[in-house]
N, C-alpha and C positions, 0 to 999 in steps of 0.2 A: 415610519417610526417617529415618534415624538418623545422628547424628554427635556426636562429642565436643564439648562446649561449651568455648570458650576465652574468656578475658577479652576484653572489648570492644576493648582496645588491640591485642591480637594479631589479632583478626578484621579490624580496619581496615587492616591491612597495615603498621603501625608496628613498629619494632624494640622488643624488650623485653629487659631484663636478666635473665639467669639465671645460677645458679652452676654451674660445672663441678665435676668430681670433687675438685679440690684447694681448693675454697672461693673461687676467684676468679670475679668476675662476667665474663660474656662476652655479646656482643650476638648475638642470633640473629634471622634474618629469618623472618617468618611464611611458611608454605608452604601449598600446596594441601592441603585436608583431604579424606580419603576419606569417602564416604557410601555408604549402602546404600539402594536403593529398589526397590520392586516396580512394574514397568510392564507394560502390555499388550504382546502379541506384535507387533502392528503397529508400535508406537513403537520397540520393540527392534530390529526389522528395519530401520526407517528410520534409526536411529542407526548400525547396522552398515553400511548402504549409504553413509551419509554419511562414515563413517570410511574406508571403502574408497575412495570417490571422492576424498577429500582426502589419502589416504595418511597418516592419523594413527591413533593407537590408539583403541580403542573408548572407553576412559576419557576421553580428551581430547575425543572427539566428544560424549560425554554432557555433559561440562562445558560445551562450547560451546553445546549445545542449552539447557542450564539458564541460561546467561548471556543468550542471546537471549530466552528466555521471561521472564526477569526484566526485561529492558529493555522488552519488549512490555507486560508488566503495569504497569510504571511509566508507560509512555506512555499506556495506557488510562486510568489513574487521573487523568492530567493533563487529560483532555478533560471539561469540565463537562457534566453531563447536559442543561442548558438549551441549550448550544451544539449538542450533538448533535441535540436536538429541532428547533432552528432549521434546521439543515442538512437534516434529513429533510423538514421542511415545505417548504423551498425546492425540494428534489428532486421532491416531490409536485406542486408548482406547475408545474415544468418538464414533468413527465410529462403533466399535464392539457393544457398548451398544445400539446405534440406530438400528443397524441391528437386535439385539436380541429383542428389545422392539417394533419396528415399525410394523412388520407384525402381531404379536399377538394383538396389540392394534386395528388395523384396522379390524382384524377378529372378535374381541370381539364386536366392534361397529356394525358390520354386523349382528352377531348372536343376540345381544340384540334387535336390531330393528326388526328382523324377529320374535323372540319369543314374543315380546311385541304386535305385530300386529296379531299374531296367536290366542291370547287369546280373541280377539274381544272386549276388554274393551276400546280400543283407537278408536278415530274417524278420524284417519289419516292413510294414506297408509304407507307401509314399506319404500318406497322411500322418502316420506316426513319426516318420523322420522329419517331416515339415514341422510338426508340433515341437519336436525336440530342438530343431534349429531355431525356431522362434523363441523358445524358452532360453536357450543359451545366448542368443542375440540380445534378448531383453535384459538378461543379467549383465552382459558386457556393456550394453548401452547405459544402464543404471550406474555402473561403476565409472564409466567415462564421464557421465554427467556429474556424479559426486566429486570426482577429482577436479573437473573444470570449475565447479562451484567453489570448492575449497581454494583453488588457485586464485579465482576472482576475489574471494573474500580476503585472502592474504594480500593481494595486490591493492585492493581498496584500503585496507588497513594501513599498508605501507604508505600509500599516497596521502592519506589523512595525517599520518604521523609526520611525514616530510613537510606537509603543508603548514603544520603548526610550529615547526622549528624555524 
């Protein structure tokens, strides 16, 4: 990418004084700066599609893409590597627990439905009982996840609040 360098004051969006043709100073607002960049075809088409979908010019779409990219890069830099590692380790722990609990849980449901229908006391088939077990288990799982997400949200909110004071 190439672009003309301006003084820092002009780049920051502040007004600067310049002389007009008759020697008098006038205030001029900084404006968007043209740039030139070579990008791959896929990104070019993506920008074109974005511009068309939003009903804006290709130039404005490219500018919005660059602004979003800038924010994303700044956001990435704000996450410390140690914190990212901590989150990844936590996720690995959750994955291990799910791998340990998942198969036995499904096996237990299958065995319970089989044994319950073998006794002859139920008026439903093994498949019907298994379907009911899965439905109830799914509902319970959703409730547990919802409660866990709510607790996590509250804990994060509390941590942010305590961090600001």
